[in-house]
Structures are given as structure tokens and as C-alpha cells.
C-alpha positions in Angstrom: 157.5 50.3 58.1 157.8 52.3 54.9 154.2 53.0 53.6 152.7 50.2 55.6 151.5 50.0 59.2 151.2 46.7 61.0 148.6 46.5 63.7 148.3 44.0 66.6 144.5 43.9 66.6 143.9 41.6 69.6 141.2 39.0 68.6 141.3 40.2 65.0 144.9 39.2 64.7 147.3 41.0 62.4 146.1 43.9 60.3 148.1 45.6 57.5 147.4 49.2 56.4 148.5 51.3 53.5 149.5 54.7 55.1 151.1 56.2 52.0 148.4 58.9 52.5 148.1 59.3 56.2 144.9 61.3 55.9 143.3 58.2 54.2 144.8 54.9 55.6 143.5 51.8 53.9 143.4 48.2 54.9 145.5 46.0 52.6 145.1 42.6 54.3 145.3 40.7 57.5 145.5 37.3 59.2 143.4 35.9 62.0 145.7 34.0 64.2 142.9 32.4 66.3 144.7 34.0 69.3 144.9 37.4 70.9 147.6 39.4 69.1 148.9 42.0 71.5 152.4 42.8 70.3 154.5 42.5 67.1 157.8 43.2 65.4 158.3 43.4 61.7 161.6 42.9 59.8 162.6 41.5 56.4 159.0 40.9 55.3 158.3 38.8 58.4 155.9 39.8 61.2 156.6 38.2 64.6 153.5 38.3 66.6 153.2 38.0 70.4 149.9 36.1 70.4 149.1 35.8 74.0 148.2 32.2 74.8 149.3 31.1 71.3 152.8 32.2 72.0 154.9 33.4 69.1 153.4 33.4 65.6 155.5 34.2 62.5 153.8 35.6 59.4 155.2 36.2 55.9 154.0 39.7 54.9 155.9 40.0 51.6 152.4 40.1 50.0 150.5 42.5 52.4 147.2 41.6 50.8 147.7 37.9 51.5 149.9 37.4 54.5 150.9 33.7 55.1 151.5 32.0 58.4 155.0 30.6 58.4 155.7 29.2 61.9 154.6 29.0 65.5 156.2 28.5 68.9 153.8 27.9 71.8 155.3 29.2 75.0 154.3 28.3 78.5 153.0 31.8 79.3 151.0 34.5 77.6 153.2 36.2 75.0 152.9 40.0 75.4 155.7 41.6 73.4 158.5 40.6 71.0 161.7 42.1 69.6 163.9 40.4 67.0 167.7 40.7 66.8 170.2 38.6 64.9 168.1 35.6 64.2 166.6 35.4 67.7 163.2 36.6 69.0 163.2 38.0 72.5 159.7 37.4 74.0 158.1 39.0 77.1 156.0 36.0 78.2 154.0 37.3 81.1 154.5 35.2 84.3 157.0 33.0 82.4 159.4 35.9 82.1 161.8 36.2 79.2 162.1 33.7 76.3 164.8 33.6 73.7 163.7 31.8 70.5 165.8 30.9 67.5 163.9 32.1 64.5 166.7 31.5 61.9 164.3 29.1 60.3 160.9 30.8 60.6 159.1 27.6 59.8 160.6 25.9 62.8 161.4 28.3 65.6 163.0 26.7 68.7 163.7 27.7 72.3 167.3 28.8 72.9 167.0 30.2 76.5 164.7 31.4 79.2 164.7 33.4 82.4 162.1 33.9 85.1 161.9 37.4 86.3 159.9 39.1 89.1 156.3 39.8 88.2 154.7 39.3 84.8 156.8 40.4 81.7 154.7 42.9 79.6 157.2 44.6 77.2 160.7 44.3 76.1 163.3 46.6 74.4 166.8 45.8 73.3 170.0 47.9 73.6 173.0 46.0 72.5 173.4 42.8 74.6 170.9 44.0 77.2 167.1 43.4 77.3 165.0 45.9 79.2 161.8 44.1 80.4 158.8 46.0 81.9 157.2 43.6 84.3 153.8 44.1 85.9 154.3 43.8 89.7 158.0 43.3 89.0 159.2 46.7 87.8 162.0 47.3 85.4 164.3 44.4 84.9 167.6 44.5 83.0 168.8 41.2 81.5 172.1 40.4 79.9 171.5 38.2 76.8 175.1 38.1 75.6 174.7 34.3 76.0 171.4 33.6 74.4 171.2 30.2 76.0 171.6 31.6 79.5 170.2 35.1 80.0 171.1 36.7 83.4 169.2 39.3 85.4 171.8 42.0 86.3 169.7 44.9 87.6 166.2 45.9 88.5 164.1 48.8 89.8 161.2 47.5 91.7 159.9 51.1 92.2 158.4 50.7 88.8 155.8 48.3 90.2 153.1 48.4 87.5 155.5 48.6 84.6 153.5 48.1 81.3 156.0 49.3 78.7 159.6 50.6 78.4 161.8 52.4 75.9 165.5 53.1 76.2 167.9 55.7 74.7 171.3 57.2 75.7 171.5 55.5 79.0 168.0 56.4 80.1 165.0 54.1 80.5 161.4 55.5 80.3 158.9 53.2 82.0 155.1 53.4 81.6 154.2 52.6 85.2 150.4 52.4 85.2 148.7 54.5 87.8 152.1 55.8 89.0 152.6 57.5 85.6 156.0 57.9 84.0 159.2 56.8 85.7 162.6 57.7 84.3 165.7 55.8 85.2 169.4 56.4 84.7 170.6 53.0 83.4 174.2 53.9 82.5 175.1 51.4 85.3 172.6 48.6 84.4 173.4 46.8 87.6 172.0 49.7 89.6 169.3 51.7 87.8 168.5 55.0 89.5 165.2 56.9 89.4 166.0 60.4 88.2 162.6 61.7 87.1 158.9 61.0 87.2 155.6 62.5 86.0 152.1 62.0 87.2 150.0 61.7 84.0 146.7 61.7 85.8 145.5 58.4 84.3 147.0 54.9 83.6 150.3 55.1 81.6 150.5 51.9 79.5 152.7 52.8 76.5 155.8 54.9 75.7 157.6 55.7 72.4 160.6 58.1 72.0 162.0 60.3 69.3 164.7 62.8 70.2 163.6 64.6 73.3 159.9 63.9 72.8 158.2 61.0 74.6 154.8 59.9 73.4 152.7 58.4 76.2 149.6 56.2 75.8 147.7 57.3 78.9 144.5 55.3 78.6 141.6 57.6 79.6 144.1 60.5 79.5 144.6 60.0 75.7 147.9 60.6 74.0 150.3 62.8 75.8 153.5 64.3 74.5 156.2 65.0 77.0 159.4 67.0 76.7 162.2 64.9 78.2 165.1 67.0 77.1 165.9 67.1 80.8 165.0 63.6 82.0 165.0 64.9 85.6 162.3 67.4 84.8 159.9 65.9 82.3 157.2 68.4 81.1 153.9 68.0 79.3 154.0 69.5 75.9 150.7 68.6 74.2 147.7 66.2 74.5 145.4 64.5 72.0 142.4 62.2 72.0 141.3 62.4 75.6 137.9 61.1 74.4 139.4 57.7 73.6 140.9 54.9 75.6 144.4 55.0 74.2 146.1 51.7 74.4 149.5 52.4 72.7 151.7 54.9 70.9 154.3 54.2 68.3 156.4 57.0 66.7 157.5 56.4 63.1 158.9 59.2 61.0 156.9 62.4 61.4 153.8 60.6 62.8 152.5 58.9 65.9 150.3 55.8 65.4 147.8 55.6 68.2 145.6 52.5 68.7 142.6 53.1 70.8 140.0 50.7 72.2 137.0 50.5 69.8 138.4 53.3 67.7 141.0 51.6 65.5 144.3 53.4 64.8 144.6 57.2 64.7 147.6 58.8 63.0 148.7 62.0 64.6 151.2 64.4 63.0 154.3 64.7 65.2 154.6 68.5 65.5 158.1 68.3 66.7 160.0 66.1 64.2 163.6 67.1 64.8 162.5 69.8 67.3 159.3 71.5 68.0 157.8 74.9 68.4 157.3 76.4 71.9 154.2 75.4 73.9 153.2 77.3 77.0 152.2 75.0 79.8 151.7 77.6 82.5 150.5 81.1 81.7 151.5 84.2 83.7 148.8 85.3 86.2 147.4 88.7 87.2 149.2 90.5 90.0 148.4 93.4 92.3 150.6 95.5 94.5 151.4 98.9 96.1 153.9 101.5 95.2 157.4 100.2 96.2 156.5 96.5 96.1 158.3 93.7 94.4 156.3 91.9 91.7 157.2 88.8 89.6 155.6 87.2 86.5 156.5 83.7 85.5 155.8 81.5 82.4 156.4 77.8 81.9 157.0 76.7 78.3 158.5 73.6 76.5 160.1 73.4 73.2 163.2 72.2 71.3 165.7 73.5 70.7 166.3 76.1 73.4 163.7 78.8 74.0 164.1 82.5 73.9 161.8 84.9 75.9 160.8 88.5 75.4 158.4 90.3 77.7 156.3 93.2 76.8 154.2 95.8 78.6 151.1 97.1 76.8 152.6 95.7 73.6 155.9 97.5 74.1 159.1 95.5 74.3 160.8 95.7 77.7 164.5 96.0 77.2 166.5 93.2 78.9 163.4 91.3 79.9 164.5 88.0 78.2 164.1 85.3 80.9 161.1 83.0 81.7 160.5 85.2 84.7 160.0 89.0 84.8 160.9 90.7 88.0 159.7 94.3 88.8 161.2 96.0 91.8 160.1 99.2 93.5 157.0 99.5 91.3 155.2 102.8 90.7 151.8 103.8 89.6 153.2 103.8 86.0 154.0 100.1 86.3 150.4 99.2 86.0 149.4 97.6 82.7 149.3 94.4 80.7 152.3 92.1 80.6 152.9 89.2 78.2 155.8 87.2 77.0 156.6 85.8 73.5 158.5 82.5 73.4 160.5 81.6 70.3 162.8 79.0 68.8 163.8 77.8 65.3 160.5 76.0 64.9 158.1 78.8 65.8 156.8 81.3 68.4 153.9 81.6 70.8 152.7 84.5 72.9 151.3 84.1 76.3 148.0 85.4 77.6 148.2 88.9 79.0 148.6 89.2 82.7 147.5 92.5 84.3 149.3 94.4 87.1 147.2 96.7 89.3 149.2 99.2 91.4 147.7 101.1 94.4 149.4 104.0 96.3 151.5 103.1 99.3 149.5 103.2 102.6 150.8 105.8 104.9 151.8 105.3 107.5 153.0 101.7 107.0 152.9 100.6 110.6 152.7 97.8 113.1 150.2 98.0 115.8 151.3 96.8 119.3 149.0 95.2 121.9 148.6 97.5 124.9 149.4 95.8 128.2 148.4 98.8 130.4 147.2 102.3 130.4 147.3 104.8 133.3 146.5 108.5 133.6 147.9 110.7 136.3 148.5 114.4 136.5 147.5 114.9 132.9 150.0 112.4 131.7 149.3 109.0 129.9 151.5 106.0 130.4 151.0 103.3 127.8 152.6 99.9 128.4 153.1 97.6 125.3 155.0 94.5 124.2 158.4 95.8 123.0 160.4 92.6 123.4 161.9 92.9 119.9 161.8 96.6 119.5 162.8 98.4 122.7 166.0 99.7 121.2 164.3 101.5 118.2 164.7 105.3 117.9 161.9 107.4 119.3 161.0 108.7 115.9 159.7 105.2 114.9 157.0 105.2 117.5 153.7 107.0 117.4 150.7 107.1 119.7 147.3 107.4 118.0 144.1 108.5 119.6 140.5 107.9 118.5 137.0 108.5 119.8 135.3 106.0 117.6 137.9 103.3 116.7 137.6 104.4 113.0 139.3 107.7 112.7 142.7 107.9 114.3 145.0 110.9 114.9 148.6 110.9 115.9 149.6 112.6 119.2 152.7 114.8 118.6 156.0 114.9 120.5 156.2 111.2 121.4 159.4 110.5 123.4 161.6 107.4 123.2 160.0 104.2 124.4 161.6 102.9 127.6 161.2 99.2 128.6 157.9 98.9 126.8 156.4 102.1 128.0 155.7 105.5 126.4 154.6 108.5 128.5 152.7 111.2 126.6 150.6 114.2 127.3 147.1 114.3 125.7 145.8 117.9 126.2 142.3 116.7 125.4 142.3 113.7 127.8 139.3 114.1 130.2 137.4 116.3 127.8 135.8 113.4 125.9 133.5 110.8 127.3 135.6 108.1 125.8 139.0 108.1 124.1 141.0 105.2 122.7 144.8 104.9 122.4 147.1 102.6 120.5 150.9 102.4 119.9 152.3 102.0 116.4 155.7 101.7 114.9 156.3 103.0 111.4 
């Protein structure tokens, strides 16, 4: 908030930092609540703390050096998260579900309404008169709080079974779903949220924070991950940080991401994509090999905002018209061999892929199919070769050849092969009988 950062510091309570210089954050003050501070919300010089078994704690932070405890409300559950709107605090109270607390008088908060929901409520986000509650073992729950005294569960998505956190924007809910990674739901119809996208993060997704089309994910052992959600149906990794820490949360504020990590305090990461971000290549093009006449394709995967532009090069020379994420080469020749790369650009920057090589070899001649011989007879100087021609008996005679060898290594073609008839070819081998051993095979070019 402004030049201050407020940290829920578990058994150390509330911590207040001066972040006017993000490269050198300094502690201003703090308050030990005697509980376990796991969530908070700050507004109008008041910090509302979700203080686990102590419930809701309200702290006056007008003097950040000497914060003062103003009020408490002990809930029946374990307060995990809190959001304040219009004089009411909406509290995720673990197994006790959702609590609505009147905080108009911070010194004397009082219960207005409550609702049990499936599982254990871990996090809450508000959007108008709707509360989106991430519930461990209960998934995503959408609650109408238009009547504060009587909140009503109107929709749920049990597919988000380990839901630890949630954020909502533009009719889309992003759920941190533990070992199941990121789940993305269309909530334009809150009575029937629909899964539209998901992403396996590789670790335990426990926190989410959104700005524009970039989602910051707290991925525990996987560190901080930034995901491009410009298309919620196809979320893509953009960048990762701090995989050497156990990242417990992520909060985007302005041009920075504030990242609490177990036993490492709070890290402040520059948001490289405030208002948009430069391209990042997630999958590089790979080396290819082929023969003259083949079809070859190179592909790159990149993320960035706004839209990306592509330009492929060969050996550093721009390829006219090669402006898609994929480069297709048809009927390649020996001159097609070389080094291919693509430069991806947008208004925020550019990046060039690693070079991918293309090796081209001459076309093998003949390009043929070998048929299994079913029989071979020799009579009056004429060979009759029987072979499986179930799918090719109607081919023209010019497409069939008979090859002969004395060592199964070097093969020669017998000339003047007639049309195959019902899986048989009759040929004359003038050298038959002159060699101790001769081998035959039928091919089709």
C-alpha cells in the first residue's frame, strides 16, 4: 500500500516494511498478536488480520512504527483470509466456512452472518456481491452476500479439490489447486462455474495474484511462476524465479511482486511485464534432418503481451514471408541445409531463438517397397516369383522391378519386367544356373 508493505508473518504477527526503495526494504514496526497471522487486508489505516485460532484482529497502522491493536473477534474456526468491503469483513474461517463481521466500529466488531461451505475455507476474494471462496477439500465456492446476514451458496466447482487460493477478474476465476496445479473457471454464470483451462505447475500451487494477462503463482518448491493467461483456455509459463525457496504466497502491487518464502522473509521481484511484457521463448525449435524432396517444419512456442510478431531467418538471412510461429519447408533441396532461427517481437522487446540446424541428404534411388516372396519356381529358363500384391495388383508394369543378388548386399535390377498378374511376375534371368546361389526380390518404386 503506497510505500509500505504489510506482511502476515505467522507466529511473528504483523510486520510493516518501508519499500520506498525496493532494493533496500526496511522494517518500520510490527505487532505480535500472540496468534498465527496467516492473512491480512489493509484499508484506511486499519489492518485486518486473519489470525488463525485468534480469529479476526484489527490493528491501527496510522503510525507504522507503533501499530496499535484496536479490536478482536474470536471466531469458532481458524481464520485463514480476510477481505473488507463497505464496513464488513468477509472471513475465510477454515472448517467454519464464511463469516461476515461488522467492523464499522473497529473496537467492537460483531458477527453479522455466517455460512458453512464444503471443506475448509482457505481464501476469499470479492467481486461485487459475490464472494469466491477457495476451500481445501471443498473446491471453489461462490457465495452471494447481497444479504450480509444471510449469505447463500449459489455455485461450486468441486473439481478444484485442494483449493488454497483464488483470484477473479472479468468473469474468470483462477484457483490455486495444490498438487493439481492451476485451475481456471468461467464464472460468468456463477451458478455453474465451468473449467476452461488448467496447468500442471509441477509442485504445490498455493497462491495466485493477477495483473492484466499475467498470473503470479506461488508454487511452493517450484518457486514463483509467471503464467500468461491472455487466453485462459491455454495458460502458458512465461518465467520462473526463486526455485531454491519454499514460496508461500505472491502478491502483485504496481510494478512488483511481493513474494513471502518460508525462512527467507519477503522477496521483491520486478514485474517484467507491467502493462505488457516482452516475448519469452518457452519451447525452442529443434534440429531436423531430411532428404531431397521431403517436407520439414520448425516450430517455436513463445509468450508475450501484446501480440507477438515472428520472423524466421536462414543462416542469418531473412526469409521473405516466414512470419508465423511455424516455418514449413516443402520439397527441400540440398541448398535448404543450414541454420534456422526465429526472432519474436512486440512493443516491449524482442528475443531470438536458438539456432536449429537442417541437414539434407540426397534422395535414395530407387525409393522402393520390398514385397515378401510367397514362392519361387524355375522352369525352362524362366523364373516365376509369387508375392503379396493384395493392394497393388493393378499397378502398371513399370512400377515393379525384380532385383537379383549373390550376396544379399549388392542388388541388380533385371531388365524387361512384365506386368504383375495376380501376385506373380515371370522373368527371364540369363544368368540363372550359372551361379552357385542367387537371391531374388520384388520391389515397387
